[in-house]
C-alpha positions, 0 to 999 in steps of 0.5 A, spaced: 121 190 221 119 184 217 117 182 210 122 187 207 126 184 201 133 185 205 130 181 211 129 175 206 136 176 203 139 176 210 135 169 211 138 166 204 145 168 206 144 165 213 141 158 211 147 158 206 152 159 211 149 154 215 150 149 210 143 148 207 142 146 200 136 148 196 132 144 192 125 144 188 119 141 190 120 136 184 127 134 187 124 131 193 123 124 190 131 124 188 135 119 193 141 123 193 138 129 197 135 124 202 141 124 207 143 132 206 141 138 210 136 141 205 131 146 204 125 145 199 124 152 197 116 153 195 113 159 193 105 160 192 104 166 187 097 169 187 098 176 186 104 181 184 107 177 180 113 182 179 115 180 186 115 173 185 120 175 179 124 179 184 125 173 188 127 168 183 132 173 180 135 174 187 135 167 188 139 166 182 144 171 184 145 166 190 145 160 185 139 157 188 133 154 185 126 153 187 119 152 185 114 157 183 106 155 184 102 160 180 094 160 181 090 162 175 086 168 177 083 174 172 087 180 173 093 177 175 096 171 171 102 174 167 105 169 162 111 173 161 113 173 168 112 165 169 117 164 162 122 169 165 122 165 172 122 158 168 128 161 164 132 163 170 132 155 172 126 155 177 121 150 177 114 152 175 107 149 178 100 150 178 097 152 184 090 149 183 083 152 186 079 148 182 074 145 187 073 151 191 072 155 184 067 150 182 063 150 188 064 143 189 062 140 182 068 135 181 067 134 174 067 141 172 073 142 177 077 137 173 075 140 167 078 146 169 084 143 172 086 140 166 085 147 162 089 151 167 094 145 167 095 146 160 095 153 160 101 153 164 105 147 161 104 151 154 109 156 158 114 152 162 114 144 164 110 142 170 111 136 174 108 138 181 102 142 183 100 144 190 093 146 193 090 153 194 087 153 201 081 158 200 079 159 207 072 162 205 070 156 202 067 150 205 071 145 199 078 143 200 081 143 193 085 137 195 079 133 195 079 133 188 084 127 188 079 123 192 076 121 185 081 123 180 089 121 180 094 127 179 099 122 177 095 121 171 097 128 168 104 126 168 105 130 175 109 127 181 108 131 187 103 134 191 106 136 197 101 135 202 100 128 199 107 126 197 112 129 202 113 126 209 112 131 214 114 126 219 121 127 217 121 134 213 119 140 218 114 145 215 115 153 215 110 157 211 109 165 211 101 164 211 098 169 215 104 174 214 108 171 220 111 164 221 107 161 226 100 162 222 098 155 223 094 159 229 090 163 223 090 158 217 084 154 216 088 148 211 095 150 210 098 146 216 100 139 218 098 134 223 105 134 226 104 141 228 103 139 236 109 135 236 113 141 233 111 146 238 113 141 243 120 141 241 120 148 241 120 149 233 116 155 234 118 162 230 114 168 229 118 172 225 124 171 220 129 174 225 127 168 229 128 163 224 135 167 222 137 166 230 135 159 230 139 157 224 145 161 227 145 157 233 144 150 229 137 149 232 133 148 226 131 141 223 136 138 218 130 138 213 125 143 212 120 145 206 119 153 206 113 156 203 113 163 201 108 168 198 112 173 194 106 178 194 108 179 202 115 181 201 117 188 198 121 194 199 116 199 198 113 202 204 106 203 201 105 196 199 108 193 205 103 197 209 097 195 205 099 188 206 100 188 213 094 191 215 090 187 210 093 181 212 091 182 220 084 183 218 084 177 214 088 173 220 082 175 225 077 172 220 081 166 219 082 165 226 074 166 227 073 160 222 078 156 225 075 157 232 068 155 229 070 149 227 073 146 233 
């Protein structure tokens, strides 16, 4: 059974045993990690902040730190949990959705971006951001940077622009599986076909664990987790499974319509 917390713990233990070092997104630009075997540990937090805090606490027990990107959504934003995760030593970032939220109005989107960035910065330092890829919107939030420059706001990294995915393999649990590029409208890389040719295809967390134990994972990886998908509680786990399967069908049809 996948996406239970105990499976996540097993994954962390295996990766550490295999010699992977864990880094935040902001550490990617530091030259001292360029020659190491590493995991850039990223989390996109859109709901169920308590799951993110559980992840952050578990990582602390393994002396692991990562980056947590928070989307500002009505009914979900929780400044206390963000502060607790920051106090545990993790990096905090903004999971921005401004262009899609503002329906393509760049000026309004930029105003909202600045406002939301400041809201999070009042809780913890923010040096990196990452886009939210709304599959139902025709607007790509990354297009905001065709007009503006996020570096002007004291930001160093947007992973989709600043991480070299010719060198760094990308794994994400988008779609509630690890081969969710089939369903993803935006959270995928141009290098995906090359990775498939190399056999770097993993459906389940157990597939990744087995590949790590066999020494078949690349040396440099960015892993993106959505903590809302991971729980030990049967009912929320089942609800997430059913709802994500429904969404995957919808996203697959969107992807096919664009081909």
